[in-house]
SEFIMI-36015 format. One record per residue: residue number from 1; residue in one letter; x, y, z of N, C-alpha, C in turn. Coordinates in nm, 2 decimals, always signed. Last residue first. Example, Ala and Ser with C-alpha at 12.3 -4.5 7.8 and 13.67 -1.06 7.14 Angstrom:
BEGIN
- k; r; n_east; n_north; n_up; ca_east; ca_north; ca_up; c_east; c_north; c_up
- 2; S; +1.28; -0.22; +0.71; +1.37; -0.11; +0.71; +1.29; +0.00; +0.79
- 1; A; +1.32; -0.57; +0.78; +1.23; -0.45; +0.78; +1.32; -0.33; +0.78
//
This chain:
BEGIN
- k; r; n_east; n_north; n_up; ca_east; ca_north; ca_up; c_east; c_north; c_up
- 167; G; +0.12; -1.55; +4.83; +0.17; -1.64; +4.73; +0.27; -1.65; +4.71
- 166; L; -0.01; -1.42; +5.06; +0.06; -1.44; +5.03; +0.09; -1.54; +4.93
- 165; A; -0.30; -1.24; +5.20; -0.29; -1.34; +5.12; -0.17; -1.33; +5.10
- 164; L; -0.44; -1.05; +5.45; -0.27; -1.01; +5.36; -0.27; -1.16; +5.31
- 163; V; -0.68; -0.86; +5.60; -0.57; -0.95; +5.58; -0.52; -0.98; +5.47
- 162; A; -0.87; -0.61; +5.83; -0.78; -0.65; +5.71; -0.67; -0.77; +5.71
- 161; R; -1.10; -0.46; +5.99; -1.08; -0.56; +5.93; -0.98; -0.56; +5.77
- 160; Y; -1.28; -0.22; +6.14; -1.24; -0.24; +5.99; -1.12; -0.33; +6.10
- 159; G; -1.32; -0.06; +6.39; -1.37; -0.11; +6.29; -1.38; -0.16; +6.20
- 158; P; -0.96; +0.08; +6.45; -1.08; +0.05; +6.49; -1.24; +0.03; +6.41
- 157; P; -0.78; +0.05; +6.18; -0.83; +0.15; +6.29; -0.93; +0.06; +6.34
- 156; V; -0.56; -0.23; +6.14; -0.62; -0.10; +6.12; -0.70; -0.10; +6.17
- 155; P; -0.31; -0.50; +6.05; -0.36; -0.38; +6.18; -0.41; -0.31; +6.13
- 154; V; -0.36; -0.80; +5.93; -0.34; -0.64; +5.87; -0.38; -0.60; +6.03
- 153; R; -0.34; -1.15; +5.97; -0.43; -1.06; +5.97; -0.31; -0.87; +5.99
- 152; H; -0.27; -1.38; +5.64; -0.18; -1.25; +5.78; -0.29; -1.15; +5.84
- 151; L; -0.22; -1.70; +5.52; -0.32; -1.52; +5.58; -0.23; -1.52; +5.68
- 150; D; -0.17; -1.89; +5.28; -0.03; -1.84; +5.40; -0.10; -1.71; +5.45
- 149; H; -0.36; -2.17; +5.27; -0.33; -2.04; +5.23; -0.26; -1.95; +5.34
- 148; G; -0.44; -2.43; +5.34; -0.39; -2.41; +5.22; -0.32; -2.25; +5.16
- 147; A; -0.79; -2.33; +5.41; -0.69; -2.42; +5.41; -0.57; -2.43; +5.31
- 146; L; -1.04; -2.20; +5.29; -0.90; -2.11; +5.38; -0.81; -2.21; +5.38
- 145; P; -1.15; -2.25; +4.97; -1.13; -2.30; +5.10; -1.02; -2.21; +5.14
- 144; V; -1.36; -2.12; +4.72; -1.20; -2.12; +4.82; -1.22; -2.17; +4.98
- 143; A; -1.62; -2.08; +4.66; -1.55; -2.20; +4.60; -1.41; -2.17; +4.64
- 142; T; -1.75; -1.94; +4.83; -1.77; -2.04; +4.86; -1.67; -2.15; +4.77
- 141; M; -1.65; -1.72; +4.65; -1.62; -1.74; +4.79; -1.63; -1.83; +4.85
- 140; A; -1.69; -1.72; +4.31; -1.73; -1.69; +4.43; -1.68; -1.74; +4.55
- 139; Q; -1.50; -1.54; +4.08; -1.51; -1.64; +4.13; -1.63; -1.64; +4.31
- 138; A; -1.49; -1.25; +4.04; -1.57; -1.31; +3.91; -1.58; -1.46; +3.97
- 137; L; -1.41; -1.08; +4.25; -1.53; -1.16; +4.26; -1.57; -1.24; +4.18
- 136; G; -1.06; -1.23; +4.17; -1.13; -1.08; +4.24; -1.27; -1.20; +4.27
- 135; T; -0.82; -1.35; +4.02; -1.02; -1.38; +3.97; -1.07; -1.27; +4.03
- 134; G; -0.64; -1.41; +4.14; -0.60; -1.30; +4.03; -0.73; -1.32; +3.95
- 133; R; -0.56; -1.57; +4.36; -0.59; -1.55; +4.27; -0.54; -1.51; +4.14
- 132; L; -0.52; -1.25; +4.54; -0.43; -1.34; +4.52; -0.39; -1.40; +4.38
- 131; K; -0.85; -1.23; +4.54; -0.73; -1.10; +4.52; -0.61; -1.19; +4.45
- 130; L; -0.90; -1.45; +4.68; -0.97; -1.47; +4.52; -0.86; -1.32; +4.47
- 129; I; -0.78; -1.34; +4.94; -0.78; -1.49; +4.81; -0.79; -1.54; +4.65
- 128; A; -0.93; -1.15; +5.00; -0.79; -1.16; +4.95; -0.69; -1.27; +4.85
- 127; E; -1.14; -1.30; +5.03; -1.13; -1.16; +4.95; -1.02; -1.17; +4.82
- 126; K; -1.14; -1.42; +5.25; -1.13; -1.52; +5.12; -1.20; -1.39; +5.04
- 125; A; -1.04; -1.26; +5.40; -0.99; -1.35; +5.33; -0.99; -1.39; +5.24
- 124; C; -1.26; -1.10; +5.46; -1.16; -1.03; +5.42; -1.01; -1.18; +5.36
- 123; W; -1.47; -1.27; +5.58; -1.49; -1.25; +5.46; -1.36; -1.17; +5.37
- 122; L; -1.31; -1.39; +5.81; -1.32; -1.43; +5.67; -1.38; -1.38; +5.56
- 121; D; -1.34; -1.07; +5.93; -1.19; -1.16; +5.93; -1.20; -1.32; +5.78
- 120; T; -1.61; -1.08; +5.96; -1.51; -0.97; +5.87; -1.40; -1.05; +5.82
- 119; R; -1.63; -1.33; +6.10; -1.72; -1.28; +5.97; -1.63; -1.18; +5.97
- 118; A; -1.50; -1.23; +6.38; -1.49; -1.28; +6.27; -1.56; -1.31; +6.17
- 117; Q; -1.68; -0.94; +6.41; -1.51; -0.98; +6.43; -1.47; -1.09; +6.31
- 116; P; -1.90; -1.09; +6.48; -1.91; -0.96; +6.33; -1.71; -0.94; +6.34
- 115; G; -1.94; -1.42; +6.57; -1.93; -1.23; +6.57; -1.91; -1.18; +6.45
- 114; T; -1.79; -1.63; +6.56; -1.82; -1.63; +6.71; -1.84; -1.44; +6.69
- 113; D; -1.87; -1.96; +6.39; -1.94; -1.81; +6.41; -1.89; -1.73; +6.53
- 112; L; -1.62; -2.14; +6.31; -1.66; -2.15; +6.42; -1.73; -2.01; +6.39
- 111; W; -1.49; -2.38; +6.04; -1.48; -2.19; +6.07; -1.61; -2.22; +6.21
- 110; A; -1.34; -2.53; +5.80; -1.39; -2.55; +5.93; -1.34; -2.40; +5.98
- 109; D; -1.43; -2.58; +5.46; -1.40; -2.48; +5.57; -1.41; -2.53; +5.70
- 108; E; -1.49; -2.70; +5.26; -1.45; -2.82; +5.40; -1.37; -2.66; +5.52
- 107; P; -1.72; -2.57; +5.17; -1.81; -2.66; +5.25; -1.65; -2.76; +5.34
- 106; H; -1.72; -2.24; +5.20; -1.69; -2.33; +5.15; -1.69; -2.46; +5.21
- 105; L; -1.93; -1.96; +5.30; -1.84; -2.07; +5.35; -1.82; -2.19; +5.22
- 104; V; -2.03; -1.73; +5.16; -1.91; -1.73; +5.17; -1.80; -1.90; +5.22
- 103; L; -2.31; -1.75; +5.11; -2.22; -1.66; +5.01; -2.07; -1.68; +5.01
- 102; R; -2.39; -1.92; +5.34; -2.44; -1.98; +5.23; -2.38; -1.91; +5.10
- 101; P; -2.39; -1.70; +5.53; -2.25; -1.80; +5.54; -2.29; -1.84; +5.41
- 100; D; -2.41; -1.36; +5.52; -2.47; -1.45; +5.49; -2.34; -1.64; +5.44
- 99; W; -2.40; -1.00; +5.62; -2.36; -1.17; +5.62; -2.46; -1.23; +5.53
- 98; R; -2.39; -0.80; +5.60; -2.47; -0.82; +5.42; -2.44; -0.97; +5.44
- 97; G; -2.31; -0.65; +5.82; -2.49; -0.62; +5.75; -2.54; -0.68; +5.63
- 96; D; -2.11; -0.76; +5.82; -2.26; -0.81; +5.95; -2.37; -0.73; +5.91
- 95; V; -1.95; -0.54; +5.67; -1.98; -0.68; +5.67; -2.11; -0.84; +5.74
- 94; A; -2.05; -0.32; +5.79; -2.12; -0.33; +5.62; -2.07; -0.55; +5.61
- 93; R; -1.92; -0.32; +6.07; -2.02; -0.29; +6.01; -2.07; -0.31; +5.86
- 92; I; -1.63; -0.35; +5.99; -1.71; -0.51; +6.04; -1.89; -0.48; +6.01
- 91; E; -1.52; -0.29; +5.65; -1.60; -0.25; +5.73; -1.68; -0.36; +5.87
- 90; E; -1.21; -0.40; +5.51; -1.35; -0.39; +5.56; -1.39; -0.37; +5.58
- 89; I; -0.91; -0.47; +5.33; -1.02; -0.43; +5.42; -1.12; -0.40; +5.39
- 88; D; -0.71; -0.70; +5.18; -0.85; -0.69; +5.16; -0.89; -0.62; +5.29
- 87; A; -0.53; -0.86; +4.90; -0.49; -0.79; +4.99; -0.64; -0.74; +5.05
- 86; G; -0.22; -1.03; +4.75; -0.38; -1.02; +4.76; -0.34; -0.95; +4.91
- 85; V; +0.03; -1.17; +4.57; -0.01; -1.13; +4.70; -0.18; -1.04; +4.68
- 84; R; +0.29; -1.32; +4.34; +0.11; -1.33; +4.40; +0.09; -1.24; +4.52
- 83; S; +0.53; -1.36; +4.29; +0.43; -1.35; +4.21; +0.30; -1.32; +4.24
- 82; G; +0.74; -1.07; +4.49; +0.71; -1.28; +4.46; +0.58; -1.24; +4.36
- 81; R; +0.73; -0.88; +4.70; +0.85; -0.93; +4.60; +0.83; -1.14; +4.55
- 80; H; +0.43; -0.67; +4.66; +0.50; -0.83; +4.79; +0.61; -0.87; +4.61
- 79; V; +0.26; -0.48; +4.86; +0.37; -0.52; +4.77; +0.43; -0.62; +4.74
- 78; A; -0.06; -0.37; +4.88; -0.01; -0.42; +4.98; +0.11; -0.49; +4.84
- 77; I; -0.30; -0.08; +5.07; -0.18; -0.17; +4.95; -0.09; -0.24; +5.00
- 76; L; -0.56; +0.02; +5.12; -0.51; -0.07; +5.15; -0.43; -0.10; +5.06
- 75; L; -0.75; +0.36; +5.21; -0.74; +0.26; +5.13; -0.63; +0.17; +5.18
- 74; H; -1.04; +0.42; +5.41; -0.92; +0.40; +5.41; -0.88; +0.33; +5.24
- 73; P; -1.27; +0.50; +5.48; -1.23; +0.66; +5.49; -1.06; +0.58; +5.45
- 72; G; -1.45; +0.23; +5.38; -1.49; +0.36; +5.40; -1.34; +0.48; +5.37
- 71; A; -1.21; +0.02; +5.19; -1.30; +0.06; +5.24; -1.32; +0.22; +5.31
- 70; R; -1.02; -0.07; +4.93; -1.10; +0.05; +4.95; -1.19; -0.03; +5.02
- 69; S; -0.73; -0.23; +4.78; -0.83; -0.26; +4.87; -0.90; -0.11; +4.91
- 68; V; -0.44; -0.43; +4.57; -0.50; -0.24; +4.68; -0.71; -0.35; +4.73
- 67; S; -0.20; -0.56; +4.55; -0.31; -0.51; +4.56; -0.34; -0.42; +4.63
- 66; A; +0.12; -0.68; +4.32; +0.04; -0.55; +4.40; -0.09; -0.61; +4.44
- 65; A; +0.44; -0.82; +4.26; +0.33; -0.80; +4.31; +0.24; -0.71; +4.38
- 64; V; +0.72; -0.89; +4.08; +0.70; -0.75; +4.23; +0.54; -0.78; +4.20
- 63; T; +1.00; -0.93; +4.05; +0.91; -1.03; +3.99; +0.82; -0.92; +4.12
- 62; A; +1.27; -0.69; +3.81; +1.24; -0.82; +3.98; +1.01; -0.87; +3.94
- 61; G; +1.31; -0.59; +3.63; +1.34; -0.72; +3.66; +1.29; -0.81; +3.77
- 60; A; +1.31; -0.31; +3.69; +1.40; -0.37; +3.69; +1.46; -0.52; +3.69
- 59; A; +0.95; -0.39; +3.74; +1.08; -0.25; +3.80; +1.24; -0.34; +3.78
- 58; R; +0.64; -0.29; +3.71; +0.73; -0.37; +3.66; +0.85; -0.32; +3.71
- 57; V; +0.30; -0.45; +3.90; +0.45; -0.36; +3.84; +0.50; -0.36; +3.84
- 56; W; -0.06; -0.40; +3.89; +0.06; -0.45; +3.80; +0.15; -0.39; +3.83
- 55; P; -0.35; -0.45; +3.98; -0.30; -0.38; +3.98; -0.17; -0.42; +3.96
- 54; R; -0.71; -0.51; +3.84; -0.58; -0.56; +3.86; -0.44; -0.48; +3.89
- 53; G; -0.91; -0.27; +3.70; -0.91; -0.42; +3.72; -0.73; -0.41; +3.84
- 52; H; -0.89; +0.00; +3.46; -0.90; -0.12; +3.62; -0.88; -0.23; +3.59
- 51; A; -0.79; +0.06; +3.26; -0.84; +0.17; +3.29; -0.89; +0.08; +3.46
- 50; S; -0.72; -0.15; +3.04; -0.63; -0.08; +3.16; -0.64; -0.01; +3.19
- 49; S; -0.90; -0.48; +2.99; -0.90; -0.31; +3.01; -0.78; -0.26; +3.09
- 48; G; -1.03; -0.73; +2.97; -0.86; -0.68; +2.90; -0.83; -0.57; +2.92
- 47; C; -1.23; -0.81; +3.10; -1.22; -0.74; +3.00; -1.10; -0.72; +2.93
- 46; R; -1.12; -0.97; +3.36; -1.23; -0.99; +3.24; -1.25; -0.92; +3.13
- 45; P; -0.93; -0.89; +3.42; -0.86; -1.02; +3.38; -1.01; -1.06; +3.38
- 44; C; -0.73; -0.62; +3.38; -0.89; -0.65; +3.39; -0.88; -0.77; +3.36
- 43; L; -0.41; -0.41; +3.49; -0.50; -0.46; +3.39; -0.62; -0.61; +3.42
- 42; R; -0.26; -0.10; +3.52; -0.41; -0.23; +3.58; -0.40; -0.32; +3.43
- 41; G; -0.01; -0.05; +3.69; -0.03; -0.04; +3.60; -0.25; -0.11; +3.64
- 40; V; +0.35; +0.12; +3.69; +0.22; +0.02; +3.78; +0.13; +0.07; +3.68
- 39; E; +0.72; +0.07; +3.72; +0.60; +0.15; +3.60; +0.44; +0.04; +3.72
- 38; V; +1.04; +0.26; +3.85; +0.88; +0.21; +3.88; +0.77; +0.19; +3.80
- 37; H; +1.17; +0.43; +3.81; +1.21; +0.34; +3.78; +1.06; +0.21; +3.83
- 36; A; +1.03; +0.66; +3.99; +1.07; +0.70; +3.84; +1.08; +0.55; +3.78
- 35; A; +1.12; +0.63; +4.28; +0.98; +0.55; +4.18; +0.98; +0.57; +4.10
- 34; A; +1.43; +0.44; +4.27; +1.35; +0.53; +4.27; +1.22; +0.53; +4.18
- 33; L; +1.42; +0.16; +4.50; +1.46; +0.23; +4.36; +1.42; +0.31; +4.37
- 32; D; +1.43; -0.07; +4.70; +1.52; +0.04; +4.64; +1.57; +0.07; +4.55
- 31; L; +1.18; -0.25; +4.71; +1.30; -0.24; +4.61; +1.42; -0.18; +4.56
- 30; L; +1.10; -0.04; +4.86; +1.09; -0.24; +4.89; +1.19; -0.26; +4.77
- 29; R; +1.04; +0.17; +4.72; +1.11; +0.17; +4.87; +1.13; +0.05; +4.90
- 28; A; +0.90; +0.07; +4.50; +1.03; +0.19; +4.49; +1.12; +0.12; +4.63
- 27; A; +0.62; +0.02; +4.66; +0.75; -0.08; +4.53; +0.90; -0.03; +4.55
- 26; A; +0.56; +0.23; +4.75; +0.61; +0.14; +4.81; +0.67; +0.04; +4.76
- 25; V; +0.54; +0.42; +4.49; +0.63; +0.43; +4.61; +0.66; +0.36; +4.68
- 24; R; +0.34; +0.26; +4.32; +0.43; +0.27; +4.29; +0.51; +0.34; +4.40
- 23; V; +0.14; +0.27; +4.53; +0.20; +0.11; +4.49; +0.29; +0.16; +4.46
- 22; C; +0.03; +0.56; +4.52; +0.10; +0.45; +4.63; +0.19; +0.34; +4.66
- 21; S; +0.02; +0.52; +4.29; +0.10; +0.64; +4.28; +0.11; +0.57; +4.40
- 20; D; -0.21; +0.38; +4.24; -0.11; +0.35; +4.21; +0.04; +0.43; +4.18
- 19; A; -0.41; +0.51; +4.43; -0.35; +0.41; +4.46; -0.24; +0.37; +4.39
- 18; D; -0.45; +0.84; +4.54; -0.42; +0.78; +4.38; -0.34; +0.67; +4.47
- 17; A; -0.66; +0.91; +4.84; -0.47; +0.88; +4.73; -0.47; +0.82; +4.59
- 16; A; -0.89; +0.88; +4.93; -0.88; +0.95; +4.85; -0.73; +0.98; +4.76
- 15; S; -0.83; +0.67; +5.17; -0.92; +0.65; +5.02; -0.92; +0.76; +4.95
- 14; D; -0.53; +0.74; +5.32; -0.65; +0.73; +5.28; -0.69; +0.70; +5.14
- 13; H; -0.36; +0.42; +5.39; -0.35; +0.57; +5.31; -0.49; +0.57; +5.32
- 12; L; -0.12; +0.14; +5.46; -0.29; +0.19; +5.49; -0.27; +0.39; +5.46
- 11; E; +0.03; -0.11; +5.37; +0.03; +0.04; +5.43; -0.12; +0.09; +5.39
- 10; V; +0.28; -0.33; +5.37; +0.14; -0.34; +5.37; +0.15; -0.21; +5.40
- 9; T; +0.55; -0.50; +5.18; +0.47; -0.41; +5.20; +0.36; -0.41; +5.23
- 8; T; +0.80; -0.77; +5.18; +0.63; -0.74; +5.14; +0.65; -0.63; +5.25
- 7; R; +1.04; -0.84; +5.17; +0.94; -0.94; +5.06; +0.83; -0.83; +5.05
- 6; S; +1.06; -0.75; +5.50; +1.16; -0.80; +5.36; +1.14; -0.80; +5.26
- 5; A; +0.90; -0.83; +5.60; +0.87; -0.72; +5.57; +0.99; -0.68; +5.46
- 4; D; +0.74; -1.11; +5.64; +0.81; -1.08; +5.57; +0.89; -0.94; +5.53
- 3; W; +0.46; -1.10; +5.84; +0.49; -1.14; +5.78; +0.66; -1.07; +5.75
- 2; T; +0.26; -1.20; +6.14; +0.36; -1.09; +6.10; +0.39; -1.13; +5.92
- 1; M; +0.03; -1.17; +6.37; +0.05; -1.25; +6.28; +0.15; -1.14; +6.21
//
């Protein structure tokens, strides 16, 4: 699955990297600006803190959304020329170890469990949608149907899965 690279950038970095710096550089590249002209920050929808929460981007009047996810040694960032984006990366083994369909599946989800990779793809899709909506895990995965979302698998190293949700 692919997405329009002129509108969306998805990058994998080392988990120790500064996520905001990675988002700033990716947004600048996407907008063809110097990184100094891109402002990045955070806003928590629950408590209003700027120390954590959903990333935001401001640059030259452009509408740019960002999403960040970490799993194991990986930092996944997504920057999208549009109002919403969500991205999630998960380790297959970790999702498989805590898998419970009663915590993930929406009643309308048409889904067939074909193993750990499929479970992880579904988990990533649900988290990416929740990030796209701006709620994160404050909203239950079971409240989110998969249908009607623009979802894309992201290539990541073996043992991991990642999904991008565009809005």
